[in-house]
VOBA-1610 file (N, C-alpha, C; in pm, whole numbers, padded with zeros to 5 digits, always signed):
BEGIN
Met-02055+01531+01082Met-01925+01533+01146Met-01808+01532+01033Glu-01719+01619+01055Glu-01604+01647+00963Glu-01515+01513+00968Gly-01497+01460+00860Gly-01401+01339+00848Gly-01254+01377+00843Thr-01167+01281+00835Thr-01025+01315+00829Thr-00974+01265+00695Ala-00847+01284+00667Ala-00791+01249+00528Ala-00810+01091+00519Phe-00830+01028+00623Phe-00837+00873+00606Phe-00990+00830+00593Thr-01084+00914+00610Thr-01228+00883+00609Thr-01263+00806+00470Pro-01224+00866+00351Pro-01264+00791+00232Pro-01217+00648+00232Ala-01081+00626+00261Ala-01031+00486+00255Ala-01096+00403+00360Leu-01133+00449+00476Leu-01202+00377+00581Leu-01332+00335+00526Glu-01408+00425+00468Glu-01544+00386+00416Glu-01537+00280+00304Gln-01434+00296+00218Gln-01418+00198+00108Gln-01389+00059+00160Met-01318+00051+00280Met-01269-00075+00336Met-01395-00162+00371Asn-01513-00110+00392Asn-01636-00182+00427Asn-01665-00277+00302His-01615-00247+00192His-01667-00320+00071His-01548-00409+00011Leu-01448-00432+00093Leu-01323-00507+00042Leu-01354-00649-00002Lys-01449-00708+00077Lys-01469-00854+00059Lys-01611-00889+00010Ser-01628-00999-00055Ser-01747-01053-00093Ser-01821-01107+00027Glu-01948-01151+00011Glu-02020-01211+00123Glu-01947-01343+00176Gln-01882-01407+00077Gln-01806-01530+00113Gln-01671-01502+00174Gly-01638-01371+00188Gly-01509-01334+00252Gly-01391-01332+00152Glu-01417-01325+00028Glu-01303-01317-00065Glu-01274-01170-00104Leu-01146-01148-00115Leu-01101-01017-00149Leu-01143-00981-00293Leu-01206-00858-00307Leu-01257-00817-00441Leu-01157-00724-00495Ser-01143-00738-00629Ser-01033-00657-00703Ser-01056-00502-00703Lys-01170-00474-00743Lys-01189-00327-00759Lys-01189-00252-00621Pro-01268-00305-00526Pro-01262-00234-00395Pro-01115-00224-00335Phe-01036-00333-00355Phe-00900-00339-00305Phe-00813-00224-00373Leu-00830-00221-00499Leu-00752-00115-00574Leu-00803+00029-00544Asp-00942+00029-00515Asp-00989+00167-00473Asp-00937+00224-00343Val-00924+00128-00250Val-00862+00167-00120Val-00719+00214-00141Cys-00648+00145-00213Cys-00503+00179-00248Cys-00499+00323-00316Lys-00596+00346-00404Lys-00598+00474-00478Lys-00625+00584-00377Leu-00716+00551-00290Leu-00755+00661-00185Leu-00650+00706-00087Ile-00550+00614-00081Ile-00425+00647+00003Ile-00339+00744-00071Leu-00335+00746-00212Leu-00246+00832-00274Leu-00247+00977-00244Pro-00371+01033-00229Pro-00369+01176-00183Pro-00295+01208-00058Leu-00284+01099+00034Leu-00217+01127+00163Leu-00065+01131+00128Leu-00017+01063+00029Leu+00124+01062-00023Leu+00164+01201-00065Asp+00074+01267-00141Asp+00094+01398-00190Asp+00138+01490-00079Lys+00083+01472+00039Lys+00112+01561+00160Lys+00250+01540+00211Phe+00315+01433+00171Phe+00454+01420+00210Phe+00553+01486+00123Gly+00491+01539+00003Gly+00580+01611-00094Gly+00678+01522-00163Ala+00792+01570-00194Ala+00889+01506-00272Ala+00933+01371-00199Ala+00925+01358-00077Ala+00970+01235-00009Ala+00911+01107-00060Met+00785+01116-00109Met+00708+01002-00148Met+00685+00995-00300Thr+00759+01075-00379Thr+00730+01073-00516Thr+00761+00937-00583Val+00863+00869-00542Val+00903+00744-00602Val+00796+00639-00557Val+00767+00634-00427Val+00666+00537-00374Val+00538+00554-00449Lys+00487+00691-00462Lys+00366+00712-00530Lys+00362+00667-00676Ser+00475+00692-00749Ser+00460+00649-00886Ser+00461+00502-00897Asp+00540+00433-00814Asp+00540+00291-00805Asp+00395+00230-00783Ile+00331+00283-00680Ile+00197+00240-00636Ile+00105+00271-00756Asn+00112+00389-00814Asn+00026+00422-00926Asn+00042+00326-01047Gly+00164+00302-01075Gly+00194+00208-01193Gly+00132+00066-01167Asn+00147+00016-01043Asn+00104-00122-01014Asn-00060-00119-01008Ile-00115-00007-00964Ile-00261-00006-00953Ile-00314-00009-01103Ser-00244+00071-01189Ser-00288+00088-01336Ser-00287-00053-01397Arg-00176-00115-01365Arg-00153-00258-01432Arg-00259-00350-01395Leu-00299-00352-01256Leu-00399-00442-01213Leu-00533-00398-01260Glu-00559-00264-01269Glu-00691-00221-01309Glu-00714-00248-01464Ser-00614-00240-01543Ser-00641-00273-01679Ser-00661-00425-01704Lys-00600-00507-01621Lys-00625-00649-01623Lys-00775-00674-01582Tyr-00808-00613-01472Tyr-00949-00627-01418Tyr-01054-00586-01529Ser-01029-00464-01586Ser-01119-00411-01682Ser-01140-00503-01803Ser-01027-00582-01830Ser-01032-00658-01954Ser-01136-00769-01945Asn-01171-00805-01826Asn-01264-00916-01803Asn-01332-00901-01655Thr-01418-00810-01629Thr-01447-00781-01494Thr-01513-00901-01416Ser-01585-00988-01490Ser-01653-01094-01420Ser-01547-01204-01386Arg-01451-01226-01481Arg-01349-01324-01455Arg-01245-01274-01347Tyr-01219-01145-01343Tyr-01120-01105-01246Tyr-01191-01025-01131Asn-01316-01056-01096Asn-01380-00988-00993Asn-01306-01012-00859Tyr-01249-01140-00841Tyr-01175-01162-00719Tyr-01032-01134-00749Leu-00965-01071-00647Leu-00836-01033-00660Leu-00733-01156-00703Tyr-00758-01269-00631Tyr-00661-01382-00656Tyr-00679-01448-00792Ser-00797-01416-00853Ser-00826-01485-00983Ser-00723-01422-01094Ile-00681-01294-01066Ile-00583-01237-01157Ile-00449-01319-01144Val-00407-01347-01022Val-00288-01428-01004Val-00294-01568-01055Gln-00415-01629-01033Gln-00432-01763-01075Gln-00420-01781-01228Ser-00483-01680-01296Ser-00477-01692-01447Ser-00327-01683-01495Glu-00247-01599-01428Glu-00106-01584-01469Glu-00024-01713-01424Val-00063-01773-01320Val-00002-01900-01268Val-00023-02004-01375Glu-00150-02009-01426Glu-00186-02107-01533Glu-00114-02085-01664Thr-00082-01967-01687Thr-00016-01937-01821Thr+00139-01933-01803Lys+00173-01953-01681Lys+00324-01951-01638Lys+00383-01807-01668Ser+00301-01710-01647Ser+00358-01561-01674Ser+00366-01489-01546Ala+00328-01556-01430Ala+00330-01488-01305Ala+00453-01429-01257Lys+00567-01491-01294Lys+00696-01448-01242Lys+00763-01340-01330Ala+00694-01300-01440Ala+00754-01195-01526Ala+00743-01067-01454Ser+00853-00983-01473Ser+00851-00851-01397Ser+00733-00766-01437Ser+00680-00787-01550Ser+00567-00691-01592Ser+00437-00766-01567Ser+00439-00873-01491Ser+00313-00946-01458Ser+00223-00868-01360Cys+00091-00903-01359Cys+00007-00843-01261Cys+00035-00896-01128Thr+00085-01021-01121Thr+00118-01084-00994Thr+00230-01009-00930Asn+00335-00966-01009Asn+00441-00889-00956Asn+00390-00747-00907Gly+00289-00695-00991Gly+00230-00565-00955Gly+00166-00570-00820Leu+00088-00684-00798Leu+00017-00701-00671Leu+00114-00715-00559Leu+00218-00792-00575Leu+00316-00810-00475Leu+00378-00681-00426Trp+00413-00602-00519Trp+00482-00472-00489Trp+00383-00369-00433Leu+00261-00380-00488Leu+00160-00284-00434Leu+00140-00318-00290Thr+00130-00443-00253Thr+00100-00489-00121Thr+00219-00454-00030Arg+00342-00470-00078Arg+00456-00432+00005Arg+00455-00283+00033Ala+00426-00204-00081Ala+00414-00060-00049Ala+00309-00025+00055Met+00196-00092+00041Met+00089-00064+00146Met+00128-00112+00287Asp+00212-00219+00293Asp+00273-00258+00432Asp+00353-00141+00491Phe+00431-00082+00395Phe+00516+00032+00433Phe+00429+00141+00487Leu+00324+00175+00419Leu+00240+00285+00462Leu+00165+00263+00584Val+00116+00138+00596Val+00051+00100+00716Val+00137+00118+00841Glu+00265+00073+00823Glu+00362+00073+00929Glu+00401+00221+00957Leu+00407+00298+00853Leu+00435+00440+00862Leu+00336+00514+00956Phe+00201+00495+00913Phe+00092+00562+00986Phe+00092+00507+01123Arg+00119+00379+01141Arg+00110+00320+01278Arg+00221+00391+01367Asn+00342+00401+01305Asn+00446+00480+01380Asn+00411+00613+01413Leu+00347+00685+01320Leu+00306+00833+01355Leu+00204+00833+01456Ala+00118+00743+01463Ala+00007+00735+01565Ala+00063+00700+01696Gln+00150+00600+01703Gln+00195+00542+01828Gln+00316+00610+01890His+00388+00677+01801His+00512+00745+01854His+00498+00887+01815Gln+00422+00963+01892Gln+00391+01100+01852Gln+00508+01193+01883Asp+00619+01141+01946Asp+00744+01225+01957Asp+00843+01196+01850Trp+00813+01100+01758Trp+00899+01086+01643Trp+00886+01188+01532Ser+00995+01216+01467Ser+00991+01302+01341Ser+00929+01212+01227Thr+00886+01286+01132Thr+00831+01216+01007Thr+00936+01122+00949Ala+01049+01182+00937Ala+01161+01106+00878Ala+01199+00975+00964Gln+01190+00998+01087Gln+01223+00880+01183Gln+01114+00768+01163Ala+00991+00813+01151Ala+00877+00712+01136Ala+00892+00650+01000Cys+00937+00724+00895Cys+00964+00672+00761Cys+01072+00571+00758Asn+01188+00605+00818Asn+01296+00516+00825Asn+01260+00383+00899Asp+01200+00396+01015Asp+01167+00271+01080Asp+01075+00185+01009Ser+00975+00241+00945Ser+00874+00155+00861Ser+00947+00102+00746Tyr+01039+00175+00682Tyr+01118+00115+00564Tyr+01191+00002+00608Ser+01270+00014+00722Ser+01351-00100+00765Ser+01273-00224+00797Lys+01139-00201+00842Lys+01065-00319+00880Lys+00988-00377+00761Thr+00975-00306+00646Thr+00899-00351+00543Thr+00974-00374+00411Leu+00989-00264+00341Leu+01048-00267+00203Leu+01193-00304+00199Lys+01267-00258+00298Lys+01419-00272+00283Lys+01471-00404+00246Lys+01415-00507+00303Lys+01475-00641+00285Lys+01448-00690+00132Trp+01354-00617+00058Trp+01324-00664-00073Trp+01393-00567-00178His+01465-00467-00123His+01529-00368-00214His+01684-00397-00221Gly+01734-00380-00337Gly+01872-00395-00352Gly+01939-00258-00314Trp+02071-00251-00335Trp+02151-00130-00302Trp+02087-00004-00363Leu+02049-00014-00500Leu+02015+00106-00574Leu+01879+00156-00518Ala+01782+00073-00508Ala+01651+00115-00465Ala+01659+00167-00321Ser+01739+00097-00237Ser+01755+00140-00097Ser+01815+00278-00083Ser+01918+00296-00166Ser+01989+00434-00157Ser+01891+00539-00191Ser+01821+00527-00306Ser+01736+00633-00347Ser+01620+00659-00248Phe+01580+00552-00178Phe+01475+00572-00081Phe+01530+00648+00035Thr+01640+00615+00076Thr+01710+00686+00191Thr+01719+00841+00166Val+01762+00866+00038Val+01782+00997-00001Val+01644+01077+00002Ala+01541+01011-00049Ala+01399+01071-00056Ala+01350+01096+00085Ile+01370+01005+00171Ile+01312+01022+00308Ile+01364+01149+00373Lys+01485+01188+00345Lys+01543+01315+00395Lys+01456+01441+00366Leu+01375+01424+00260Leu+01283+01537+00207Leu+01154+01532+00283Ala+01126+01443+00378Ala+01000+01430+00450Ala+00975+01569+00519Pro+00849+01602+00519Pro+00811+01735+00585Pro+00825+01710+00737Glu+00832+01831+00801Glu+00835+01828+00947Glu+00706+01779+01005Arg+00712+01705+01113Arg+00588+01633+01155Arg+00464+01715+01186Lys+00486+01825+01259Lys+00371+01916+01293Lys+00303+01967+01166Lys+00379+02013+01081Lys+00329+02059+00938Lys+00259+01948+00869Phe+00315+01831+00868Phe+00249+01719+00800Phe+00108+01685+00861Ile+00108+01676+00997Ile-00018+01646+01060Ile-00121+01754+01034Glu-00072+01872+01032Glu-00169+01994+00996Glu-00231+01976+00857Val-00135+01942+00770Val-00173+01922+00624Val-00293+01807+00617Leu-00263+01707+00691Leu-00363+01598+00696Leu-00496+01637+00735Gly-00497+01746+00806Gly-00630+01786+00876Gly-00623+01751+01019Asn-00572+01854+01098Asn-00526+01821+01233Asn-00648+01819+01325Ser-00743+01725+01296Ser-00856+01711+01383Ser-00832+01625+01501Asp-00916+01615+01601Asp-00902+01530+01714Asp-00892+01382+01674Asn-00952+01361+01557Asn-00981+01208+01524Asn-00861+01165+01436Ile-00759+01247+01398Ile-00653+01208+01307Ile-00585+01079+01340Tyr-00541+01080+01479Tyr-00452+00959+01516Tyr-00546+00839+01530Gly-00673+00860+01575Gly-00763+00750+01587Gly-00792+00687+01453Asp-00809+00775+01355Asp-00840+00727+01216Asp-00709+00655+01157Met-00593+00703+01188Met-00476+00639+01143Met-00458+00502+01197Glu-00489+00484+01331Glu-00483+00348+01391Glu-00586+00257+01336Lys-00708+00311+01313Lys-00817+00237+01254Lys-00780+00188+01115Phe-00720+00277+01036Phe-00685+00239+00903Phe-00585+00128+00909Cys-00484+00136+00991Cys-00389+00031+00997Cys-00445-00103+01048Ala-00526-00094+01152Ala-00589-00222+01206Ala-00683-00284+01108Thr-00750-00208+01025Thr-00849-00263+00935Thr-00780-00318+00808Phe-00672-00245+00754Phe-00617-00287+00628Phe-00518-00396+00652Ser-00453-00394+00760Ser-00332-00485+00779Ser-00373-00639+00757Pro-00487-00691+00807Pro-00523-00831+00787Pro-00541-00866+00648Ser-00585-00774+00566Ser-00605-00807+00413Ser-00479-00816+00345Leu-00375-00730+00385Leu-00240-00734+00331Leu-00177-00869+00372Gly-00195-00894+00498Gly-00131-01028+00543Gly-00185-01141+00454Glu-00315-01131+00433Glu-00388-01238+00362Glu-00325-01255+00214Ile-00307-01135+00156Ile-00252-01140+00024Ile-00104-01199+00020His-00027-01168+00122His+00105-01221+00136His+00103-01368+00146Arg+00008-01422+00234Arg-00007-01567+00263Arg-00047-01631+00123Phe-00140-01568+00056Phe-00182-01631-00077Phe-00074-01640-00176Leu+00007-01534-00187Leu+00116-01531-00287Leu+00231-01627-00238Ala+00251-01636-00111Ala+00343-01739-00063Ala+00300-01878-00098Ser+00167-01903-00086Ser+00120-02038-00107Ser+00142-02080-00259Val+00150-01983-00344Val+00177-02020-00487Val+00326-01993-00523Gly+00407-01969-00416Gly+00552-01951-00434Gly+00589-01824-00498Leu+00509-01715-00478Leu+00539-01590-00552Leu+00557-01472-00450Asp+00616-01492-00336Asp+00624-01388-00240Asp+00768-01340-00208Thr+00865-01378-00304Thr+01007-01360-00270Thr+01080-01276-00375Met+01002-01210-00465Met+01072-01140-00573Met+01130-01012-00521Lys+01257-00978-00561Lys+01323-00858-00504Lys+01341-00762-00620Ala+01381-00637-00572Ala+01405-00535-00667Ala+01560-00515-00667Leu+01608-00431-00772Leu+01752-00409-00772Leu+01806-00328-00665
//
């Protein structure tokens, strides 16, 4: 059976947690990476988001690679920075995880909008998701550049065709959102529990 653009990420999500139910660093970062090709299909509209996500994945990956057994669990990366009091630094992995999770919130909301509001334009779906997720964390500068970028979003029909316009595309979109969303919520709750869920951008 032919898969959709979401199939690789959906398959990877089966490996997100350990048998004890803890989020694993590498599988989580791999799911985020598997979403990047979907952003390419948005063209210039998602260039900023993509480079942001890429940068945060790289930052977390290099930390994970520095000691794979110590950082096997996603939260151990944060805990080590909390212990060294470096978690609040803008270049910290904790900050990287926070912004990566926020960007994924935006994408989950965007794909949910596209699946549930099939009469909406791509730009409308982007704007609505942005206002529900990233906007409150962005200052004027980030917000303005995002609003400009969204205007470059491709026309909806074209975008869905590029995704692979199979009968399953909307079903897989919904499945991706439903499956990934709880893990993102869990990361937010964990970061909030250590007082690290409120950092803003300019």
